[in-house]
mmCIF file of the C-alpha atoms, coordinates in Angstrom:
data_MODEL
# 
_entry.id   MODEL 
# 
loop_
_atom_site.group_PDB 
_atom_site.id 
_atom_site.type_symbol 
_atom_site.label_atom_id 
_atom_site.label_alt_id 
_atom_site.label_comp_id 
_atom_site.label_asym_id 
_atom_site.label_entity_id 
_atom_site.label_seq_id 
_atom_site.pdbx_PDB_ins_code 
_atom_site.Cartn_x 
_atom_site.Cartn_y 
_atom_site.Cartn_z 
_atom_site.occupancy 
_atom_site.B_iso_or_equiv 
_atom_site.pdbx_formal_charge 
_atom_site.auth_seq_id 
_atom_site.auth_comp_id 
_atom_site.auth_asym_id 
_atom_site.auth_atom_id 
_atom_site.pdbx_PDB_model_num 
ATOM 1   C CA . MET A 1 1   ? 241.975 -83.363  -197.497 1.00 0.00 ? 1   MET A CA 1 
ATOM 2   C CA . SER A 1 2   ? 242.162 -83.249  -193.930 1.00 0.00 ? 2   SER A CA 1 
ATOM 3   C CA . THR A 1 3   ? 243.685 -85.972  -191.879 1.00 0.00 ? 3   THR A CA 1 
ATOM 4   C CA . ALA A 1 4   ? 240.442 -86.812  -190.078 1.00 0.00 ? 4   ALA A CA 1 
ATOM 5   C CA . THR A 1 5   ? 238.743 -87.380  -193.565 1.00 0.00 ? 5   THR A CA 1 
ATOM 6   C CA . GLU A 1 6   ? 241.673 -89.280  -194.677 1.00 0.00 ? 6   GLU A CA 1 
ATOM 7   C CA . SER A 1 7   ? 241.591 -91.577  -191.540 1.00 0.00 ? 7   SER A CA 1 
ATOM 8   C CA . SER A 1 8   ? 237.892 -92.106  -191.906 1.00 0.00 ? 8   SER A CA 1 
ATOM 9   C CA . ARG A 1 9   ? 238.257 -93.450  -195.348 1.00 0.00 ? 9   ARG A CA 1 
ATOM 10  C CA . SER A 1 10  ? 241.054 -95.529  -194.753 1.00 0.00 ? 10  SER A CA 1 
ATOM 11  C CA . SER A 1 11  ? 238.878 -97.222  -191.708 1.00 0.00 ? 11  SER A CA 1 
ATOM 12  C CA . VAL A 1 12  ? 235.929 -97.321  -194.165 1.00 0.00 ? 12  VAL A CA 1 
ATOM 13  C CA . ALA A 1 13  ? 238.251 -99.277  -196.750 1.00 0.00 ? 13  ALA A CA 1 
ATOM 14  C CA . SER A 1 14  ? 238.499 -102.233 -194.071 1.00 0.00 ? 14  SER A CA 1 
ATOM 15  C CA . TYR A 1 15  ? 234.869 -102.967 -193.729 1.00 0.00 ? 15  TYR A CA 1 
ATOM 16  C CA . GLY A 1 16  ? 235.324 -104.362 -190.480 1.00 0.00 ? 16  GLY A CA 1 
ATOM 17  C CA . GLY A 1 17  ? 233.194 -103.546 -187.125 1.00 0.00 ? 17  GLY A CA 1 
ATOM 18  C CA . SER A 1 18  ? 234.990 -100.096 -186.982 1.00 0.00 ? 18  SER A CA 1 
ATOM 19  C CA . ALA A 1 19  ? 234.300 -99.327  -190.613 1.00 0.00 ? 19  ALA A CA 1 
ATOM 20  C CA . ILE A 1 20  ? 230.573 -99.734  -189.835 1.00 0.00 ? 20  ILE A CA 1 
ATOM 21  C CA . ALA A 1 21  ? 230.588 -97.186  -186.945 1.00 0.00 ? 21  ALA A CA 1 
ATOM 22  C CA . ALA A 1 22  ? 232.398 -95.047  -189.336 1.00 0.00 ? 22  ALA A CA 1 
ATOM 23  C CA . LEU A 1 23  ? 230.141 -95.477  -192.153 1.00 0.00 ? 23  LEU A CA 1 
ATOM 24  C CA . GLN A 1 24  ? 227.304 -94.953  -189.733 1.00 0.00 ? 24  GLN A CA 1 
ATOM 25  C CA . THR A 1 25  ? 228.491 -91.570  -188.475 1.00 0.00 ? 25  THR A CA 1 
ATOM 26  C CA . GLU A 1 26  ? 228.647 -90.241  -192.066 1.00 0.00 ? 26  GLU A CA 1 
ATOM 27  C CA . PRO A 1 27  ? 225.326 -91.235  -193.368 1.00 0.00 ? 27  PRO A CA 1 
ATOM 28  C CA . THR A 1 28  ? 225.667 -89.236  -196.675 1.00 0.00 ? 28  THR A CA 1 
ATOM 29  C CA . LEU A 1 29  ? 228.510 -91.640  -197.872 1.00 0.00 ? 29  LEU A CA 1 
ATOM 30  C CA . PRO A 1 30  ? 227.289 -94.410  -200.051 1.00 0.00 ? 30  PRO A CA 1 
ATOM 31  C CA . SER A 1 31  ? 229.752 -97.315  -200.245 1.00 0.00 ? 31  SER A CA 1 
ATOM 32  C CA . GLN A 1 32  ? 230.530 -99.747  -203.230 1.00 0.00 ? 32  GLN A CA 1 
ATOM 33  C CA . PHE A 1 33  ? 230.614 -103.449 -202.728 1.00 0.00 ? 33  PHE A CA 1 
ATOM 34  C CA . LEU A 1 34  ? 231.131 -106.063 -205.011 1.00 0.00 ? 34  LEU A CA 1 
ATOM 35  C CA . THR A 1 35  ? 228.196 -108.690 -204.621 1.00 0.00 ? 35  THR A CA 1 
ATOM 36  C CA . PHE A 1 36  ? 228.663 -112.465 -205.675 1.00 0.00 ? 36  PHE A CA 1 
ATOM 37  C CA . MET A 1 37  ? 226.780 -115.775 -204.980 1.00 0.00 ? 37  MET A CA 1 
ATOM 38  C CA . LEU A 1 38  ? 227.889 -118.772 -202.994 1.00 0.00 ? 38  LEU A CA 1 
ATOM 39  C CA . GLY A 1 39  ? 225.221 -121.309 -203.501 1.00 0.00 ? 39  GLY A CA 1 
ATOM 40  C CA . ASP A 1 40  ? 221.860 -119.413 -202.936 1.00 0.00 ? 40  ASP A CA 1 
ATOM 41  C CA . GLU A 1 41  ? 223.408 -116.829 -200.642 1.00 0.00 ? 41  GLU A CA 1 
ATOM 42  C CA . GLN A 1 42  ? 224.506 -113.398 -201.801 1.00 0.00 ? 42  GLN A CA 1 
ATOM 43  C CA . TYR A 1 43  ? 227.649 -112.040 -200.204 1.00 0.00 ? 43  TYR A CA 1 
ATOM 44  C CA . ALA A 1 44  ? 229.557 -108.706 -200.799 1.00 0.00 ? 44  ALA A CA 1 
ATOM 45  C CA . VAL A 1 45  ? 233.071 -107.365 -200.397 1.00 0.00 ? 45  VAL A CA 1 
ATOM 46  C CA . GLY A 1 46  ? 234.019 -103.599 -200.092 1.00 0.00 ? 46  GLY A CA 1 
ATOM 47  C CA . ILE A 1 47  ? 235.112 -102.573 -203.628 1.00 0.00 ? 47  ILE A CA 1 
ATOM 48  C CA . LEU A 1 48  ? 238.455 -101.113 -202.365 1.00 0.00 ? 48  LEU A CA 1 
ATOM 49  C CA . HIS A 1 49  ? 239.702 -104.549 -201.653 1.00 0.00 ? 49  HIS A CA 1 
ATOM 50  C CA . ILE A 1 50  ? 238.931 -105.781 -204.955 1.00 0.00 ? 50  ILE A CA 1 
ATOM 51  C CA . LYS A 1 51  ? 241.886 -105.925 -207.623 1.00 0.00 ? 51  LYS A CA 1 
ATOM 52  C CA . GLU A 1 52  ? 240.176 -108.090 -210.388 1.00 0.00 ? 52  GLU A CA 1 
ATOM 53  C CA . ILE A 1 53  ? 237.830 -110.965 -211.470 1.00 0.00 ? 53  ILE A CA 1 
ATOM 54  C CA . ILE A 1 54  ? 239.209 -113.641 -213.687 1.00 0.00 ? 54  ILE A CA 1 
ATOM 55  C CA . GLU A 1 55  ? 237.534 -116.571 -215.337 1.00 0.00 ? 55  GLU A CA 1 
ATOM 56  C CA . TYR A 1 56  ? 238.146 -119.841 -213.287 1.00 0.00 ? 56  TYR A CA 1 
ATOM 57  C CA . GLY A 1 57  ? 241.158 -121.755 -214.827 1.00 0.00 ? 57  GLY A CA 1 
ATOM 58  C CA . SER A 1 58  ? 243.216 -124.572 -213.934 1.00 0.00 ? 58  SER A CA 1 
ATOM 59  C CA . LEU A 1 59  ? 244.815 -124.549 -210.534 1.00 0.00 ? 59  LEU A CA 1 
ATOM 60  C CA . ALA A 1 60  ? 247.957 -125.775 -209.468 1.00 0.00 ? 60  ALA A CA 1 
ATOM 61  C CA . THR A 1 61  ? 247.751 -127.808 -206.445 1.00 0.00 ? 61  THR A CA 1 
ATOM 62  C CA . VAL A 1 62  ? 249.611 -127.578 -203.355 1.00 0.00 ? 62  VAL A CA 1 
ATOM 63  C CA . PRO A 1 63  ? 250.211 -130.542 -200.902 1.00 0.00 ? 63  PRO A CA 1 
ATOM 64  C CA . MET A 1 64  ? 249.172 -130.726 -197.362 1.00 0.00 ? 64  MET A CA 1 
ATOM 65  C CA . MET A 1 65  ? 247.059 -127.568 -197.593 1.00 0.00 ? 65  MET A CA 1 
ATOM 66  C CA . PRO A 1 66  ? 243.819 -126.986 -195.867 1.00 0.00 ? 66  PRO A CA 1 
ATOM 67  C CA . ASP A 1 67  ? 240.554 -127.946 -197.705 1.00 0.00 ? 67  ASP A CA 1 
ATOM 68  C CA . CYS A 1 68  ? 239.547 -124.317 -198.272 1.00 0.00 ? 68  CYS A CA 1 
ATOM 69  C CA . VAL A 1 69  ? 242.908 -123.828 -200.198 1.00 0.00 ? 69  VAL A CA 1 
ATOM 70  C CA . ARG A 1 70  ? 242.120 -124.979 -203.665 1.00 0.00 ? 70  ARG A CA 1 
ATOM 71  C CA . GLY A 1 71  ? 245.443 -124.314 -205.275 1.00 0.00 ? 71  GLY A CA 1 
ATOM 72  C CA . VAL A 1 72  ? 247.557 -121.475 -206.699 1.00 0.00 ? 72  VAL A CA 1 
ATOM 73  C CA . ILE A 1 73  ? 247.371 -119.552 -210.064 1.00 0.00 ? 73  ILE A CA 1 
ATOM 74  C CA . ASN A 1 74  ? 250.186 -117.571 -211.706 1.00 0.00 ? 74  ASN A CA 1 
ATOM 75  C CA . LEU A 1 75  ? 248.885 -114.026 -212.263 1.00 0.00 ? 75  LEU A CA 1 
ATOM 76  C CA . ARG A 1 76  ? 251.440 -112.129 -214.353 1.00 0.00 ? 76  ARG A CA 1 
ATOM 77  C CA . GLY A 1 77  ? 254.117 -113.937 -212.691 1.00 0.00 ? 77  GLY A CA 1 
ATOM 78  C CA . ALA A 1 78  ? 252.968 -113.692 -208.998 1.00 0.00 ? 78  ALA A CA 1 
ATOM 79  C CA . VAL A 1 79  ? 251.923 -116.885 -207.270 1.00 0.00 ? 79  VAL A CA 1 
ATOM 80  C CA . VAL A 1 80  ? 248.541 -116.201 -205.822 1.00 0.00 ? 80  VAL A CA 1 
ATOM 81  C CA . PRO A 1 81  ? 246.771 -118.747 -203.644 1.00 0.00 ? 81  PRO A CA 1 
ATOM 82  C CA . VAL A 1 82  ? 243.086 -119.391 -204.460 1.00 0.00 ? 82  VAL A CA 1 
ATOM 83  C CA . MET A 1 83  ? 240.740 -120.077 -201.416 1.00 0.00 ? 83  MET A CA 1 
ATOM 84  C CA . ASP A 1 84  ? 237.267 -121.810 -202.004 1.00 0.00 ? 84  ASP A CA 1 
ATOM 85  C CA . LEU A 1 85  ? 234.939 -119.465 -199.899 1.00 0.00 ? 85  LEU A CA 1 
ATOM 86  C CA . SER A 1 86  ? 232.219 -122.338 -199.535 1.00 0.00 ? 86  SER A CA 1 
ATOM 87  C CA . ALA A 1 87  ? 234.860 -124.499 -197.917 1.00 0.00 ? 87  ALA A CA 1 
ATOM 88  C CA . ARG A 1 88  ? 236.169 -121.739 -195.734 1.00 0.00 ? 88  ARG A CA 1 
ATOM 89  C CA . PHE A 1 89  ? 232.863 -121.281 -194.424 1.00 0.00 ? 89  PHE A CA 1 
ATOM 90  C CA . GLY A 1 90  ? 232.654 -124.898 -193.426 1.00 0.00 ? 90  GLY A CA 1 
ATOM 91  C CA . ARG A 1 91  ? 230.514 -126.236 -196.299 1.00 0.00 ? 91  ARG A CA 1 
ATOM 92  C CA . ALA A 1 92  ? 231.070 -128.641 -199.205 1.00 0.00 ? 92  ALA A CA 1 
ATOM 93  C CA . PRO A 1 93  ? 233.771 -127.581 -201.570 1.00 0.00 ? 93  PRO A CA 1 
ATOM 94  C CA . SER A 1 94  ? 232.323 -125.329 -204.677 1.00 0.00 ? 94  SER A CA 1 
ATOM 95  C CA . VAL A 1 95  ? 231.262 -127.222 -207.745 1.00 0.00 ? 95  VAL A CA 1 
ATOM 96  C CA . ILE A 1 96  ? 232.810 -125.494 -210.685 1.00 0.00 ? 96  ILE A CA 1 
ATOM 97  C CA . GLY A 1 97  ? 230.084 -124.239 -213.085 1.00 0.00 ? 97  GLY A CA 1 
ATOM 98  C CA . LYS A 1 98  ? 229.788 -121.971 -216.106 1.00 0.00 ? 98  LYS A CA 1 
ATOM 99  C CA . ARG A 1 99  ? 229.790 -118.742 -213.801 1.00 0.00 ? 99  ARG A CA 1 
ATOM 100 C CA . SER A 1 100 ? 232.436 -119.926 -211.431 1.00 0.00 ? 100 SER A CA 1 
ATOM 101 C CA . CYS A 1 101 ? 235.166 -117.325 -211.042 1.00 0.00 ? 101 CYS A CA 1 
ATOM 102 C CA . ILE A 1 102 ? 238.111 -116.051 -209.048 1.00 0.00 ? 102 ILE A CA 1 
ATOM 103 C CA . VAL A 1 103 ? 237.900 -112.636 -207.352 1.00 0.00 ? 103 VAL A CA 1 
ATOM 104 C CA . ILE A 1 104 ? 241.523 -111.393 -206.715 1.00 0.00 ? 104 ILE A CA 1 
ATOM 105 C CA . VAL A 1 105 ? 241.338 -109.381 -203.288 1.00 0.00 ? 105 VAL A CA 1 
ATOM 106 C CA . GLU A 1 106 ? 244.016 -107.572 -201.550 1.00 0.00 ? 106 GLU A CA 1 
ATOM 107 C CA . ALA A 1 107 ? 243.871 -107.765 -197.645 1.00 0.00 ? 107 ALA A CA 1 
ATOM 108 C CA . GLY A 1 108 ? 246.368 -107.563 -194.671 1.00 0.00 ? 108 GLY A CA 1 
ATOM 109 C CA . GLY A 1 109 ? 246.623 -103.983 -193.390 1.00 0.00 ? 109 GLY A CA 1 
ATOM 110 C CA . GLU A 1 110 ? 250.158 -102.779 -193.802 1.00 0.00 ? 110 GLU A CA 1 
ATOM 111 C CA . GLU A 1 111 ? 251.485 -105.926 -195.251 1.00 0.00 ? 111 GLU A CA 1 
ATOM 112 C CA . LYS A 1 112 ? 249.413 -106.387 -198.275 1.00 0.00 ? 112 LYS A CA 1 
ATOM 113 C CA . GLN A 1 113 ? 248.436 -109.928 -199.356 1.00 0.00 ? 113 GLN A CA 1 
ATOM 114 C CA . VAL A 1 114 ? 246.994 -110.848 -202.654 1.00 0.00 ? 114 VAL A CA 1 
ATOM 115 C CA . LEU A 1 115 ? 244.724 -113.847 -202.736 1.00 0.00 ? 115 LEU A CA 1 
ATOM 116 C CA . GLY A 1 116 ? 241.964 -115.335 -204.960 1.00 0.00 ? 116 GLY A CA 1 
ATOM 117 C CA . MET A 1 117 ? 238.600 -116.269 -203.707 1.00 0.00 ? 117 MET A CA 1 
ATOM 118 C CA . LEU A 1 118 ? 236.697 -119.072 -205.593 1.00 0.00 ? 118 LEU A CA 1 
ATOM 119 C CA . VAL A 1 119 ? 232.954 -117.964 -206.004 1.00 0.00 ? 119 VAL A CA 1 
ATOM 120 C CA . ASP A 1 120 ? 229.895 -119.288 -207.670 1.00 0.00 ? 120 ASP A CA 1 
ATOM 121 C CA . ALA A 1 121 ? 229.101 -116.196 -209.667 1.00 0.00 ? 121 ALA A CA 1 
ATOM 122 C CA . VAL A 1 122 ? 229.759 -112.408 -209.585 1.00 0.00 ? 122 VAL A CA 1 
ATOM 123 C CA . ASN A 1 123 ? 226.785 -110.100 -209.575 1.00 0.00 ? 123 ASN A CA 1 
ATOM 124 C CA . ALA A 1 124 ? 227.229 -106.573 -209.658 1.00 0.00 ? 124 ALA A CA 1 
ATOM 125 C CA . VAL A 1 125 ? 228.951 -103.656 -208.026 1.00 0.00 ? 125 VAL A CA 1 
ATOM 126 C CA . VAL A 1 126 ? 226.154 -102.014 -205.693 1.00 0.00 ? 126 VAL A CA 1 
ATOM 127 C CA . GLU A 1 127 ? 226.134 -98.772  -203.775 1.00 0.00 ? 127 GLU A CA 1 
ATOM 128 C CA . ILE A 1 128 ? 224.822 -99.420  -200.157 1.00 0.00 ? 128 ILE A CA 1 
ATOM 129 C CA . ALA A 1 129 ? 224.440 -96.256  -197.974 1.00 0.00 ? 129 ALA A CA 1 
ATOM 130 C CA . ALA A 1 130 ? 225.601 -96.514  -194.412 1.00 0.00 ? 130 ALA A CA 1 
ATOM 131 C CA . THR A 1 131 ? 221.946 -96.093  -193.208 1.00 0.00 ? 131 THR A CA 1 
ATOM 132 C CA . ASP A 1 132 ? 221.111 -99.336  -194.940 1.00 0.00 ? 132 ASP A CA 1 
ATOM 133 C CA . ILE A 1 133 ? 223.871 -101.240 -193.167 1.00 0.00 ? 133 ILE A CA 1 
ATOM 134 C CA . GLU A 1 134 ? 222.894 -103.174 -189.829 1.00 0.00 ? 134 GLU A CA 1 
ATOM 135 C CA . PRO A 1 135 ? 225.401 -104.836 -187.393 1.00 0.00 ? 135 PRO A CA 1 
ATOM 136 C CA . ALA A 1 136 ? 226.098 -108.456 -187.881 1.00 0.00 ? 136 ALA A CA 1 
ATOM 137 C CA . PRO A 1 137 ? 223.887 -110.839 -186.091 1.00 0.00 ? 137 PRO A CA 1 
ATOM 138 C CA . SER A 1 138 ? 225.357 -112.914 -183.363 1.00 0.00 ? 138 SER A CA 1 
ATOM 139 C CA . PHE A 1 139 ? 223.371 -115.965 -184.682 1.00 0.00 ? 139 PHE A CA 1 
ATOM 140 C CA . GLY A 1 140 ? 221.230 -117.444 -187.533 1.00 0.00 ? 140 GLY A CA 1 
ATOM 141 C CA . THR A 1 141 ? 223.845 -117.298 -190.237 1.00 0.00 ? 141 THR A CA 1 
ATOM 142 C CA . ARG A 1 142 ? 225.529 -120.184 -192.026 1.00 0.00 ? 142 ARG A CA 1 
ATOM 143 C CA . ILE A 1 143 ? 228.985 -118.866 -191.598 1.00 0.00 ? 143 ILE A CA 1 
ATOM 144 C CA . ARG A 1 144 ? 230.948 -117.863 -188.351 1.00 0.00 ? 144 ARG A CA 1 
ATOM 145 C CA . PRO A 1 145 ? 229.585 -114.447 -187.116 1.00 0.00 ? 145 PRO A CA 1 
ATOM 146 C CA . ASP A 1 146 ? 233.188 -112.913 -186.981 1.00 0.00 ? 146 ASP A CA 1 
ATOM 147 C CA . PHE A 1 147 ? 233.437 -113.320 -190.705 1.00 0.00 ? 147 PHE A CA 1 
ATOM 148 C CA . ILE A 1 148 ? 230.399 -110.725 -191.152 1.00 0.00 ? 148 ILE A CA 1 
ATOM 149 C CA . ALA A 1 149 ? 231.098 -107.025 -191.051 1.00 0.00 ? 149 ALA A CA 1 
ATOM 150 C CA . GLY A 1 150 ? 227.380 -106.387 -191.344 1.00 0.00 ? 150 GLY A CA 1 
ATOM 151 C CA . MET A 1 151 ? 224.169 -106.798 -193.203 1.00 0.00 ? 151 MET A CA 1 
ATOM 152 C CA . GLY A 1 152 ? 223.449 -104.519 -196.137 1.00 0.00 ? 152 GLY A CA 1 
ATOM 153 C CA . LYS A 1 153 ? 219.966 -103.849 -197.578 1.00 0.00 ? 153 LYS A CA 1 
ATOM 154 C CA . HIS A 1 154 ? 219.964 -103.522 -201.336 1.00 0.00 ? 154 HIS A CA 1 
ATOM 155 C CA . SER A 1 155 ? 217.010 -104.015 -203.560 1.00 0.00 ? 155 SER A CA 1 
ATOM 156 C CA . GLY A 1 156 ? 214.729 -105.231 -200.829 1.00 0.00 ? 156 GLY A CA 1 
ATOM 157 C CA . ARG A 1 157 ? 217.021 -107.940 -199.823 1.00 0.00 ? 157 ARG A CA 1 
ATOM 158 C CA . PHE A 1 158 ? 219.986 -108.585 -197.315 1.00 0.00 ? 158 PHE A CA 1 
ATOM 159 C CA . VAL A 1 159 ? 223.531 -108.860 -198.429 1.00 0.00 ? 159 VAL A CA 1 
ATOM 160 C CA . ILE A 1 160 ? 226.085 -110.300 -195.982 1.00 0.00 ? 160 ILE A CA 1 
ATOM 161 C CA . LEU A 1 161 ? 228.922 -107.960 -195.978 1.00 0.00 ? 161 LEU A CA 1 
ATOM 162 C CA . LEU A 1 162 ? 232.283 -110.038 -195.424 1.00 0.00 ? 162 LEU A CA 1 
ATOM 163 C CA . ASP A 1 163 ? 234.933 -108.770 -193.146 1.00 0.00 ? 163 ASP A CA 1 
ATOM 164 C CA . ILE A 1 164 ? 237.638 -109.847 -195.753 1.00 0.00 ? 164 ILE A CA 1 
ATOM 165 C CA . GLU A 1 165 ? 240.336 -109.517 -193.085 1.00 0.00 ? 165 GLU A CA 1 
ATOM 166 C CA . ARG A 1 166 ? 239.092 -112.004 -191.014 1.00 0.00 ? 166 ARG A CA 1 
ATOM 167 C CA . VAL A 1 167 ? 237.865 -114.486 -193.750 1.00 0.00 ? 167 VAL A CA 1 
ATOM 168 C CA . LEU A 1 168 ? 241.328 -114.239 -195.503 1.00 0.00 ? 168 LEU A CA 1 
ATOM 169 C CA . SER A 1 169 ? 243.388 -114.322 -192.259 1.00 0.00 ? 169 SER A CA 1 
ATOM 170 C CA . GLY A 1 170 ? 246.766 -115.619 -193.037 1.00 0.00 ? 170 GLY A CA 1 
ATOM 171 C CA . GLU A 1 171 ? 247.648 -116.775 -189.693 1.00 0.00 ? 171 GLU A CA 1 
ATOM 172 C CA . GLU A 1 172 ? 244.516 -118.901 -189.369 1.00 0.00 ? 172 GLU A CA 1 
ATOM 173 C CA . ILE A 1 173 ? 245.141 -120.475 -192.901 1.00 0.00 ? 173 ILE A CA 1 
ATOM 174 C CA . VAL A 1 174 ? 248.701 -121.350 -191.714 1.00 0.00 ? 174 VAL A CA 1 
ATOM 175 C CA . ASP A 1 175 ? 247.220 -122.885 -188.642 1.00 0.00 ? 175 ASP A CA 1 
ATOM 176 C CA . LEU A 1 176 ? 244.769 -124.917 -190.616 1.00 0.00 ? 176 LEU A CA 1 
ATOM 177 C CA . ALA A 1 177 ? 247.590 -126.122 -192.907 1.00 0.00 ? 177 ALA A CA 1 
ATOM 178 C CA . ARG A 1 178 ? 249.799 -127.155 -190.008 1.00 0.00 ? 178 ARG A CA 1 
ATOM 179 C CA . SER A 1 179 ? 246.834 -129.090 -188.612 1.00 0.00 ? 179 SER A CA 1 
ATOM 180 C CA . THR A 1 180 ? 246.297 -130.668 -192.084 1.00 0.00 ? 180 THR A CA 1 
ATOM 181 C CA . ALA A 1 181 ? 249.813 -131.660 -192.257 1.00 0.00 ? 181 ALA A CA 1 
ATOM 182 C CA . ALA A 1 182 ? 250.044 -133.116 -188.776 1.00 0.00 ? 182 ALA A CA 1 
ATOM 183 C CA . ALA A 1 183 ? 246.745 -135.253 -189.234 1.00 0.00 ? 183 ALA A CA 1 
ATOM 184 C CA . GLN A 1 184 ? 248.498 -136.608 -192.796 1.00 0.00 ? 184 GLN A CA 1 
ATOM 185 C CA . ALA A 1 185 ? 251.608 -137.433 -190.923 1.00 0.00 ? 185 ALA A CA 1 
# 
């Protein structure tokens, strides 16, 4: 495999703004995404970021964490923080239901970080061709525009493709934790 192909694939794996451009330069390359629900909206994350999907179980709470961090789980001996995506997007915390689950993702570039995302329901893995991915709108969504990598068309509907690196930004979560701790002090 050529170096150009390898670097193209590695940029595609990030599903950020540059990845959308890379996908659109190779229109024959379909990409797979895990789709899931938050409320009545459908979102997707590039499948290369997904490690596993687990049933929602009890979480250990961590004091003085921002509202979007629900707690931590023990995943085969590793402590994994679990983020409530609904709360991360500035909405009310998720209500746990029968289909609630935790999607374990890996993000963070060179220093890989494993995190859990609490979602209302996981739908399916779908393929979305590069030609069916549009740039993120600058307004009109219920989440921050920088969280959106693009809008994918699948089965006649739009799916919001998340920029998982920005949504799960460790630095931003640490800043939120510090401001929460300062407010409680």
